[in-house]
C-alpha positions in Angstrom: 133.9 74.5 80.0 134.6 77.1 82.7 133.1 80.6 82.6 133.6 83.5 84.9 130.6 85.3 86.5 130.9 88.8 87.8 128.1 91.2 88.8 127.5 94.7 90.2 130.8 96.2 89.1 129.3 99.7 89.6 131.9 101.8 87.8 131.6 105.3 89.0 130.4 104.4 92.5 130.5 106.9 95.4 130.0 110.0 93.2 132.8 108.9 90.8 135.2 108.9 93.7 138.8 108.5 92.3 139.9 106.5 95.5 137.2 103.9 94.7 138.1 103.9 91.0 141.7 103.1 91.9 140.5 100.4 94.3 138.3 98.8 91.7 141.1 98.9 89.1 143.5 97.2 91.5 141.0 94.3 91.8 140.9 93.9 88.0 144.6 94.4 87.4 145.8 92.1 90.3 143.0 89.6 90.8 140.4 89.3 88.1 142.4 89.4 84.9 145.4 87.5 86.2 143.0 84.6 87.1 141.3 84.8 83.8 144.6 84.7 82.0 146.1 81.9 84.1 143.0 79.6 83.7 142.4 80.6 80.0 138.8 81.6 80.6 137.1 82.6 77.3 133.6 83.4 78.4 132.4 85.9 81.0 128.9 86.5 82.3 128.0 89.9 83.8 124.8 89.9 85.8 124.1 93.6 85.7 124.9 97.1 87.1 128.0 97.6 85.0 127.9 101.3 85.8 126.7 103.1 89.0 124.8 106.2 87.9 121.5 105.7 86.1 121.3 109.2 84.5 124.8 110.3 83.4 128.4 109.3 83.3 131.7 111.2 83.7 134.8 110.8 81.7 136.8 108.8 84.2 134.0 106.4 84.7 133.5 106.1 81.0 137.2 105.4 80.6 137.2 102.7 83.3 134.1 100.9 82.1 135.4 100.8 78.5 138.8 99.7 79.7 137.2 96.7 81.5 135.3 95.6 78.4 138.3 96.3 76.2 140.5 94.1 78.4 138.0 91.3 77.9 137.6 91.9 74.2 141.4 92.1 73.5 141.8 88.7 75.2 139.3 87.2 72.8 136.8 86.7 75.6 133.1 86.6 74.8 131.1 88.6 77.3 127.4 88.2 77.8 125.8 90.9 80.0 122.2 91.5 81.2 121.1 94.9 82.3 120.8 95.8 86.0 118.6 98.5 87.5 121.6 101.0 87.7 122.2 100.6 84.0 118.9 102.0 83.0 117.7 105.6 82.9 114.0 104.8 83.5 112.4 102.7 86.2 109.6 101.2 84.1 111.6 100.2 81.0 115.1 99.2 80.1 115.1 101.3 76.9 117.5 104.2 77.0 120.1 102.6 79.1 123.7 103.7 79.5 125.3 100.4 78.5 123.7 100.4 75.1 124.5 104.0 74.6 128.2 103.4 75.3 128.8 100.1 73.6 126.2 99.4 71.0 128.1 101.2 68.2 131.6 100.2 69.4 134.0 97.7 67.9 133.6 95.3 70.8 131.9 92.6 68.7 132.5 90.0 71.5 130.3 92.0 73.9 126.6 91.0 73.9 124.1 93.1 75.8 120.6 91.7 76.7 118.4 94.6 77.7 114.8 93.4 77.5 113.9 89.9 76.6 115.5 86.8 78.3 118.0 84.9 76.2 119.0 81.2 76.4 122.7 80.4 76.2 124.2 76.9 75.7 127.6 76.8 77.3 129.1 73.4 77.3 126.5 70.9 78.4 124.5 73.5 80.3 121.6 75.7 79.2 121.4 79.0 80.9 118.5 81.5 80.8 119.8 85.1 81.1 117.1 87.4 82.5 117.7 91.2 82.5 116.3 93.6 85.1 112.5 93.1 85.1 110.4 96.2 84.7 106.7 96.8 83.8 107.8 96.9 80.2 109.3 93.4 80.0 107.7 91.5 82.9 105.3 89.5 80.8 108.0 88.3 78.4 110.3 87.5 81.4 107.8 85.5 83.4 106.7 83.6 80.3 110.3 82.8 79.4 110.9 81.6 83.0 107.9 79.3 82.9 108.6 77.9 79.4 112.4 77.5 79.3 114.1 74.1 79.6 117.3 75.8 80.9 118.8 74.2 84.0 120.2 77.4 85.3 118.8 80.9 85.5 121.0 84.0 85.8 119.5 87.4 86.4 119.5 90.7 88.2 116.6 89.9 90.4 114.7 91.3 93.4 113.5 88.3 95.4 111.7 88.4 98.7 113.5 87.2 101.8 117.1 87.8 100.7 119.3 90.3 102.4 119.7 93.5 100.4 122.6 94.3 102.8 123.6 92.7 106.1 120.6 92.7 108.4 118.1 94.2 105.9 116.0 91.6 104.2 114.0 92.4 101.1 110.2 92.4 101.6 109.2 93.1 98.0 109.9 91.6 94.6 109.3 88.1 93.4 108.4 85.1 95.4 111.2 82.5 95.3 108.7 79.8 94.3 108.7 81.3 90.8 112.3 79.9 90.4 111.9 76.5 92.0 112.1 74.6 88.7 115.7 75.5 88.1 118.7 73.5 89.4 120.4 76.8 90.3 119.6 80.5 90.2 122.4 83.0 90.3 121.7 86.7 90.7 123.2 90.1 90.9 121.5 93.2 92.5 122.0 92.6 96.2 125.7 93.2 97.1 125.6 91.0 100.2 126.0 87.3 99.1 123.4 84.9 100.4 121.9 81.5 99.5 118.6 79.8 100.1 117.8 76.5 98.5 118.6 76.8 94.8 118.9 80.6 94.8 122.2 82.4 95.4 123.0 86.1 95.3 126.6 86.2 94.3 127.5 89.6 95.7 129.6 92.5 94.5 133.3 92.1 93.7 134.5 94.7 96.1 133.5 96.8 99.1 131.6 100.1 98.3 130.4 101.3 101.7 130.7 100.5 105.4 127.8 98.0 105.2 130.2 95.8 103.2 132.8 95.7 106.0 134.2 92.2 106.5 131.8 90.9 103.8 132.7 88.2 101.3 133.7 89.9 98.0 135.0 88.5 94.7 133.8 86.7 91.6 132.9 83.1 90.6 133.8 80.4 88.2 131.2 78.0 86.9 132.1 74.6 85.5 129.3 74.0 82.9 130.0 70.2 82.9 130.0 69.6 86.6 127.8 72.7 87.6 130.4 73.3 90.3 130.6 77.0 91.4 133.9 78.2 92.7 134.3 81.5 94.6 137.5 83.6 93.9 138.0 86.0 96.7 139.0 89.6 96.4 141.8 90.0 99.1 141.7 93.8 99.0 139.7 95.7 101.6 138.5 99.3 101.5 137.2 99.5 105.1 139.1 98.8 108.2 138.2 98.9 111.9 141.1 99.2 114.4 140.6 98.8 118.2 143.1 101.1 119.9 144.6 100.5 123.4 147.8 102.1 124.5 148.1 100.4 127.9 151.2 98.4 126.8 151.9 100.4 123.6 155.4 101.9 123.0 156.9 104.3 120.6 158.8 101.3 119.1 155.5 99.5 118.6 154.1 102.4 116.6 157.2 102.6 114.5 156.9 98.8 113.7 153.2 99.0 112.7 152.6 97.5 109.3 150.3 100.0 107.5 150.9 98.8 104.0 147.3 97.6 103.6 145.8 100.9 104.8 146.9 103.2 101.9 143.8 104.8 100.2 141.4 103.1 102.6 138.7 104.1 105.0 139.5 103.6 108.7 137.5 103.7 111.9 139.7 103.7 115.1 137.7 102.4 118.0 139.1 103.7 121.3 139.3 101.1 124.1 142.0 102.7 126.2 143.7 106.0 125.6 146.0 107.0 128.5 148.9 108.4 126.6 148.1 111.4 124.3 151.6 111.4 122.8 151.4 107.7 121.8 147.9 108.3 120.4 149.1 111.2 118.3 152.0 109.0 117.0 149.5 106.3 116.1 147.2 108.7 114.2 150.2 110.2 112.4 151.2 106.7 111.4 147.8 106.0 109.8 147.9 109.4 108.0 151.4 108.8 106.7 150.2 105.5 105.3 147.9 107.6 103.0 144.6 106.6 104.4 141.7 108.1 102.5 139.6 108.8 105.6 140.1 108.3 109.4 137.3 108.4 111.9 137.8 108.2 115.6 135.1 106.6 117.8 135.6 107.3 121.5 133.6 108.0 124.7 135.7 109.8 127.3 132.8 110.3 129.7 131.7 106.7 130.1 134.8 104.7 129.3 134.7 102.8 132.6 131.0 101.9 132.3 130.9 100.2 128.9 132.4 96.9 127.7 134.3 96.3 124.5 131.3 95.0 122.6 129.3 98.1 123.3 132.2 100.3 122.3 132.7 98.5 119.0 128.9 98.7 118.5 129.4 102.5 118.3 131.3 102.0 115.1 128.4 100.3 113.3 127.6 101.3 109.8 124.9 104.0 109.2 122.4 101.5 107.7 122.4 99.4 110.9 122.1 102.5 113.1 119.1 103.7 111.1 117.4 100.3 111.3 117.9 100.0 115.0 116.5 103.5 115.5 113.4 102.8 113.5 112.9 99.5 115.4 112.9 101.5 118.6 110.2 103.9 117.6 106.6 103.3 118.8 104.4 103.7 115.8 101.6 101.9 114.0 103.2 102.6 110.7 104.8 99.9 108.6 108.4 99.9 109.9 109.6 97.8 106.9 108.4 100.4 104.5 109.9 103.2 106.6 113.3 101.4 106.6 113.2 100.8 102.9 112.5 104.5 102.2 115.1 105.7 104.7 117.8 103.4 103.3 117.0 104.4 99.7 117.3 108.1 100.7 120.6 107.4 102.5 122.0 105.6 99.4 120.9 108.5 97.2 122.6 111.0 99.6 125.9 109.0 99.4 125.8 109.3 95.6 125.2 113.1 95.6 
């Protein structure tokens, strides 16, 4: 038996940005559901954070999230979902969550929501313990179930120490990974950056949502419950692009022949290495704009162009999280820099969503 695993779909991400909504839907319409149909998958496991906003939802996001579940239901696919931290209104309990409010009274009778207590599923020859987001309200029940279960695999929306929340930012809080050593495999949502250590694997989000996701591995997974083999299905579509620009040997004909088909409705950073011909540069930027890019940022240094190498120049186009972390690392202070980074990154993420 083969089941699909997806996590951290975050419908409504980036302040319900319609560009991201279109990007998400393209993944489902052209990658996820075609694969599901071709391979006749009849069971999907969602590991939390169906929706992005914890406190409210707008109509477009409501439509897209229901469309996703409806597309599964109409195919006769059984979907098992655990709650993630973004699905819940409160931080100390999973009661009063958006997923239950949207779907509990719906006609999607093949959609099962696990909001508090862990649930054991027997899929093929494999027993799986599904563990929702652990709060003060359900922590005792969850840790007891983890200790008592005979399941070979645990799937959850977990916060485990030592794993990267995003590239270059490890988590210093949460559970000790020793708690999960009894399982053959542990698969989790929550951290969008995929990573693996021993038997624990963070599967990662299905698509890019901010610059920290640039060039990251994105997609979903297929689990064979008989062989326990996990197969990654990549998402080929990218939202974020970095382009190094040099017009030393660039001609008008080269600009005309540029393939910009993959840049429509995407975010672009143009990193200037050499800009000697303003006319060619204007043609280049016009080409990007005519492709329908959602956002174009130019990174250049006219004053020190001869004094820096390419690696330093590209470094100027780092994502904001990396810049903040490096700045904090350079501060002389006796305060706990890990806690400062965590607080600053949380503030930054909240600011993006406002």
